[in-house]
N, C-alpha and C positions, 0 to 999 in steps of 0.2 A: 575423625570424619574420611571416610574414605571418598577416591573419585567418583565412585558409581554413586554414592549418594547424592554428592554434591551436583552431579549433572542431572539426575532425575528431579531436583527438587526448585520450585523456582527460586530465584534470589528477591531480596527486597533492598530498600534503601537505595546509594549509590552502586551497590554491587550490579545493578541491575544494566547501568551504564559498561560496565568492565566483561561482563559474560555474555558467551555466544548461546544461543541466537539472539537472547533479549537486547543485544548492543546493536540490531538491527534497524530496533524501535526509531531510533535517529532519525537513519538513511531514507526510513519509510514515509517519515514525516515531512522530511526536506522534500523529497521527489516525488510523494502526492499532492504537498501543497502547491508546486511548482506546475502539475497537470491542474489543478484548481484554479492557479489564478490564469495559465494559458486559454483555459476553456473561458472561464469569467470574462476575459479580456478578447475574445475572439468575438468576431461577427455570427450571430446564430440564422443559417437559412434554413437548416434541419432540426428543429426542433427535438425531435425524439431520439434521434444518435446523441446529440450535443446536451441534452437532458438526461440520458442515462450516465453520461461519461462524470456530467456533473454532479449526480447524485453519488456515482460510484464512490469519486473523489471527497467528497463532503463527507462519507459517511465513514468511509474507511479512515480519512484524518482523524474525525473525533472517535471512532473506535480505538484507535492504534493512542492516541494522547490519553484516554481514560484508560486504556491496559495499561501503559506507562505509568501515569499516574497512582494506579491502583497498586501497581507492582511495587513503586519508590515507597509508597504508604507502608506497604508489608500488608493490604489488604487481606489477602490470599491467606494469612496465617499455617501456610506450608501444608496447605491441605491438597490433595491430589485432584481433585474437582477442579480446580484453577489448574490441574495443567491439561485436562482435558477442554477447558474452555479455551484456552491458549491456541490448541490443535483448533477447535472449530472455528475461533476466530482468525487464525491465519488463512486456515481454507478456505472460508467464505471470502476473505479480502483477495485470496489470490484469485480464484475464481470467478469473482465480482472485476476486477483490475484485468485479466486476460478478455474478456468481455468487451471491456470499456476500449481495450490499447485497442481489438480488432475491430472495432466499430468507429474509433477515431480516425485509424488507418484508412478504412474505407472510404468515408466522408472525406476526408484530405484527397484519398486518391480522384473521388468525382470532384473536386473544387479544381484540380491540378488544371485542366483546362482554361480556368479566367486567370491565371497567372501573370496572363501578358498585360492584364488589365491592372495599372499601377495601384489603384486602390486596392485590389485583392489580392497583391502581391508579398504586402506585411500578414493578414489573413492566412495566408498560405504557409506562410513562414511560422507563424504563433503555432498552425496546429501541426505541422511539422516538428515542433519541438514538442508539441502536449503529447506527439505519437511516442518520439522517442523517451521522453521521461514516464508516460505510462507502461511502457513495456519493462525500462528500469524497474520502476515501482511493482512490476508483476514478477520480475526476476526476485527481487527482495522478499517480496510476500512469499513466492515459493520455496527460498532458499529458507526463510524462516519458517515453513510450514514442515519440511521435513526433517529439519532439526528440533521441531516439538514433535514432531511424533516420533523422533528415538527417545526425547527424555519422556513421552508418554509411555512408551512401551517399556522403557525401564523402569517407571515407576509402579 
């Protein structure tokens, strides 16, 4: 099997955890889960912004976990339509996380003036951490999308 063929198809089984970009599923789950936890734990004063960030983190976490499970089970059967699905899912997640990270950064900037109040200090720090992890998750999804696009183009 040539290297061009092996990079254009989706792996199955434990090979998912050893091939790039599919190995990015694990850090995507970790950082997405951290965003989910931090946003869920923080005080919500602007439900529209925080609601979108929560939706994005839960949606992308479930989508990524589902794709990882299906790839590990070999549900794709080597079909090229799954490569297209991978590109669509990674692109959607990258776009969603970028919007969520920007909105969370805006919200965090907005509550910065409350930083002097002791009970708001921990909320502010949680939101700063959520912003950092959301941008890391965005970067991971963008990298995954770029390499998924390369795999799609070669399939």
